[in-house]
N, C-alpha and C positions, 0 to 999 in steps of 0.2 A: 547489333549488340556488341557491347564492348568486349575486347579478349578476356578481361577478368571475369565478366558475368558468364560469357560462353564457357570458360574454364570451370567456374563454379557449377553451372548447370550440368556439365558432362561428368564432374567429379561426383555430384550428389546422385546423378543417374546411376553411376557405377556402384556407389556405396548403399544405395537404397535397399537392395536386397538383404542387407545385414540388419536393417532396421528392426524386424520382429525379434531377432535374437538379442540385440541390445536392449530393446524395450522389456523383454522377459527378464533380463538380468536386473533391470531397474524395478520391475515389480517385486523381485526377490529381496531387494533392498529397501522395499518400502517407498520407493521414489515415484511410482506409478500405480494407479488403481487398476488392480488385475481385472476386474469386471468390466472395465471400460477402456482397456488398453487399445483396442482396435480403433477407437476414435483418433489416436495419434497416428493411424495409418489412413485416415480420412474416411473410415468406415463408420456409419452411424445406424443404430437400431431405431432411431426416432424418425417418424415421417416428417417431411417438410410441410408445414401448413400452406394452404393456398395464399396468394397474395404477395405484396411486396415484403421483403425481409431486409432489415438493417442489422448488420453484423458489427459488433463492438469487441475489441481485442485488447487484453493486457496479459503480460507474461505471468506475473507472479501476485503475491497477495497485495502489496501495496498499489500496484497498478490497477489491478481489477477493482479493488475497493474504492479507488478514486473515480472509477467509472459509474459507481452507484447512483450519485446525484444525477448524472446525465441520463441513465436508465430510468430512474424514477420520473424525470421531467418528461421524457418521450412517452413513458406509459401514460402519464397524465394528460398530455397534449395530443399525442398521435396514436389513439387506440386502434386505427386502422392498419398499423404497422405490426409485423412480427418481429421481436427483438431476439437476436442470437448473441450470447456472450461467450467468447472462448478465452481459455487461459491455458497455462502450460505446466501447472504444478497441482499435485493432489491436495496440497493445503488449501490453496486458493479455491479449489472445487468445493471443499467441505465448508468453507466460509460462505461462498456464494449460494450453496444449497440453502443455507439458513437465511440469507439476506436478500436475494433476488426477488422482485415482486412477482406475484402469481402470474403465470402465463409466459414469463420470460424463460427461454431455453438456454441451458448451459451445455457446452461440448468442450472437450479438450482440443486444443489446437493441433492440426496436423504438423508432423515432422516436415522440415522444408525440403523434402524430396519431390521431384516432379510428379510422380505417380500418386502420391499421398495428396498433394495439394490438389491435383485435378479431380481426385475422388471427392474430396471435400467440397470444392467449388461445384462440381456437377450435381452434388446432392442439394446443397443449400441455396445455390443461385442467388447470392445476395445482390441487392441493388445498390448498397452503399456499405463501405467498410470503413470503420473508425478505429485507427490504431493510437494507443495512448503511449506516451513517453518516447522509447527509443527501439521499437521492434521493426528492424529493417531486414526482414528476411527476403532475399531476391526472388526465390521461386514463388512465394505466396503473393508478393506484392505484384510482380510482373505478370503473372498469370491472372491475377484477378483484374489488372488494368487491361489486359489483352481481351478480356470478356466484357468490358465496358462497365465494371464496377466503378462507381464514383469513390474516390479514396480521401480520407482525411487523417493527418497526423496531428494530434492534439496533445496539449499539455507536453510538448515535446522537450526532451531533456537530453541534449547531446554534450557529453563530456569532452574535455580536451583531449583525453586519450582516444576516445570513439572517434572524434574529428580527425586526429592524426592518422589513425588506421585507414578510414575512408580516404584521407588525402593521398594515400599512397596509390590509389586507383581512381583518380579523379573522373574518369569517363564513366566508370561504374557508378561512382557517388551521384553524378549528375542524372544519370539515368534513373536511379531509385528515387531520389528526392523529387525529381520532376515528374514521377508518376503520381504524385499527390495532387489533387485539385485544391486542397486546403491544407495549409500549415500553420499552426498556432503554437509557437514554442512557449515554455513556461517562464522564460527569463531572457534578459538581454544577451547574455553570453551564448546561450543556445541559439538565439535568433542570428547573432553574428556568425556562429559556426555553420549553421545551415545555409546561410547565404554565400558563405566561402565555398561550400560544397555545390553551389549552384541552384539551391532551392529558392522559391519565392516565398517569403513570409507575409502572412496576412493579418497579423496582429499577435497578441499574447494572451494566453490563458494558462492558469495553472489549476487543474482540476482538484489538486490536494488541498486547495485553499477553500473549496466549495463543500456544501453538504451540511446536514445538521448533526446533532449530537449522536454518538454511537448508541445503538440499541442495548437493552439489558433486560434481564429476567427480574421482574418485580417481586416474585416470591424469594428468590435467592437473595436479593437485596434486604428484604425485611429480616430474613433468617440470621444473615451475617451481621447486619447492623445491630440486631438484638444481642448477639454473642459478644460483639465488641464493646457495647455499652457506651460508657461516657468517655472512653479513652480516645485521644486524637488519632487519626489515621494518616499515615504518610504511604503514598503509593509511589513506588519506583518502577516507572513504565518503560518497557521495551529495552531492558538491560542486556548487555553483551558480556562475554567472558571477562572476568576480573572485576567487573563493576559491582556485582552483588556483595561480595566481601568488603570491597572498598567502602560501599555505602553503609553497610551494617556497622563496620568498625567506626566510621566517621560519626554516625548517628548514636553511638554509645555514650557520646559526650552530652546528650540531651539530659537535662534534669528531670523532665516529665516522662512518665511511663506512657509509651505510645504503642500503637499496632503497626508494624511495618509490613507492607504487602509488597513482594517481590514479583514482578511480571516479566519474565525472560522474553526477549524478542522472539527466540525460537523455543517453543514450549518443550521440544524433545531434549533440551538441556536440563530439564528439572532434575533428573537423577544425578547429574554432575554437580549442580548447585547444591542440592541436598547433601551430597557427600562432603563438599567443601565446608558447609555450615557445621555438620556433625564433627568433622576433624577439628574444627576450631572451637568446639564446645558450645555452639549456639542452638538451643533447642528451637524447634520450629515444626510446623504442621505443613504437609504437602497436599495440595488440593486433588492432584491426579490420583493419588492413592486413596482418596476418600476419607482422609483424616480431617476431622472437624476442627474448625476454628472456635475456640472456646474463650472464656474470660481469662484464661491462663496463657493463651498463645500471644506471644509478643512479635514474632516473625511468622508469616503465612507466605508460603511459596505457591503462588497462583500459576502453576505450570499447565494451563488449559488453554484451549483455543477459543477465540471469539468472545471473551469475557472482559475485554478491556473497558467497555461501557459500564459494566457492573462495577468494577473496582474503582473507576474514575469518580463514579457518583458517591462512593463511600469516602473519598479522600477529603482531608482537610488541607493537605498540601501535596502537590505532585512534583515529583523529580523525574526529569526525561533522561532516560538512558541513551546509550550510543553517543554520549557527549563528553566522557570523562577520559577518553584514550590519552590525552596530552599529560594528564596527572598519573597516568599508570605506565607510561613510556611504551605505549602500544600503538599499532597502526590506527589511523584516523577512521572513524566510522561516519562522521557528518551529522550525527544527531537524528532525531525522529520528529514527527509532526507536533509542535507545541499547540496547534489549534485544536487538537482533540480534547485536552483537558480545558482549554480556553472557552470552548463552546459551552461547556458546563459551569462556566464561572469559578474555576479553580485557580488559585495562585500557582504559578508554574516556576520551577527552578530548572536550570541547565548547567551543565558543565561548560568548559571553554570551547568545545567543538561542536558548533552547530552550522557547519558550512553547507550542508544540504538544505538548509532552511535559513540562509543568511539574511535575506530580505525580510522574511517573516519575523525572524528573532530580533532583527534591528527595529522593526516597527513596534513589536511588543515591548521591547527594552525601553524604546523612546517614551512610550506611554506609560511607563512604570507598572507594565503587566507581566514582565518576565524578569527574574534575577539570575544573572549569570554568576557562578561562584567558581573561584579559581584555587580553592585548597580545601582539605577536609574540615579544618577549623571554621573557615568561612561558611561551609555547607551547614554545619551543626549550628553555627551562630545565626544564620538567616532562617533556618527552619525553626529554630527555637524563638526567635522573634516573632515570627508569624503565629506560632501556636499560643504565644503569651498574649497577643493582641488580636483576637478574632475579627475585630472591626476593621483592622488594617488588612487582614487576609481577605476579607469579604470585599472590600474596596478594590484590592488588587485583582480579585477574580472578576469583578464586575467590569473593570477596565479591560481585562482580557477578553471577556465575552463580547463587548462592544467592538473591540479591534477585530475579533474573529468575524463577526457579522458583516463588517465593511470589506473584509478580505474575500468574502465569499461571492461577490457580485459578478465574478467572471463567468458564472454559469449562464447568465443571461446573454452575454456577449457570445458565448459558444452557440448557443441555441440560434441566435440571429445569423451567425456565420454558416452554420450547418443547413440552414433552411433551404437555400438553392440547390444543395446536393440531394435532399430527400425527395422521395416520389411525391407527386401530387396528392394532397389529402383525399381520401375517399370516404364513402359513407358507411363503410363496414365497421362494426363495432366487435369488440372481442366477445 
């Protein structure tokens, strides 16, 4: 074991007795689920089913939701396997409770202390571990490897900052990336960084490009659609601080009366956004408060969890948040997944920052399926043009849908690559 990994193991061993106190403090701040906080210490109240178990892990909402297409494919093709999905945040757990297929188990991932990890692995005894994006927890990975768990790092995203950090301890980095039997980065840059750290790259897969349209509540769709009536709907999806007022002010220039739906990336910001809208004189309704959207509602603050699919379906035009930082003189966010509205054949607009989705954005833009706007006046002009010409908007949306379908082919490659790691198929059915 490298000196850095040995030091990490010793440090986490010494600090682990403090974990219960730290977790209790997080429960008090709403950062952990108090009823299930023991799972973070590797303790589970759920029995392990008999037979082989495949464990899939993502840290937060985006990573765990990107696993859903893989989970659904495994449920459909390998019903002999028990599937365990772990995540690290209360928000991701709430979403997964709604969206995981029946029979798939969710648990909170253990903190990366030697004892917590050992308890987790002792209880669940996975045959295979699939980690998504950049979860390189040394105790978790190395203990699993030592027990013979076959490990895959898929849709791996290694930033320059992360690579630089691991580059300071090259022996430790080689040991960690070398523990994986399969590594599939999501882009060329991540592939190059993983190879520089000593890992073997086996191809590329970006799970966030896979999957079908987001789910929705059909009853809620019918009610809200009736309340909106004939007005065009603009949905500002996954917005970040500063963007809500920026978009509201920019769209003031539209000639048509519209219904603008604001979906903050972090719903807990709803109170903050509402206060800003009130301060600047914008009447609005707030979904989390139970305030109804009516024919008089011009701005609807949808600060709830798991309803993106509902509001995207209502949209005539979708504006992707997290992309306007350059126009606000704020730190870059990198944008959010434009394929979510594209899968629903919606015309999509973005600000100038789509660095997290650079290849996807470039493909959509080249196919005239994404408009990138660089000023408030350009935003209003582009939205106004799409609303004034529904045929143009529909054609743009159909181009986006076709591009999204082509982008999602990576799931087949992933299933083929995972095949040799999975336990041999058995006759047992769920």
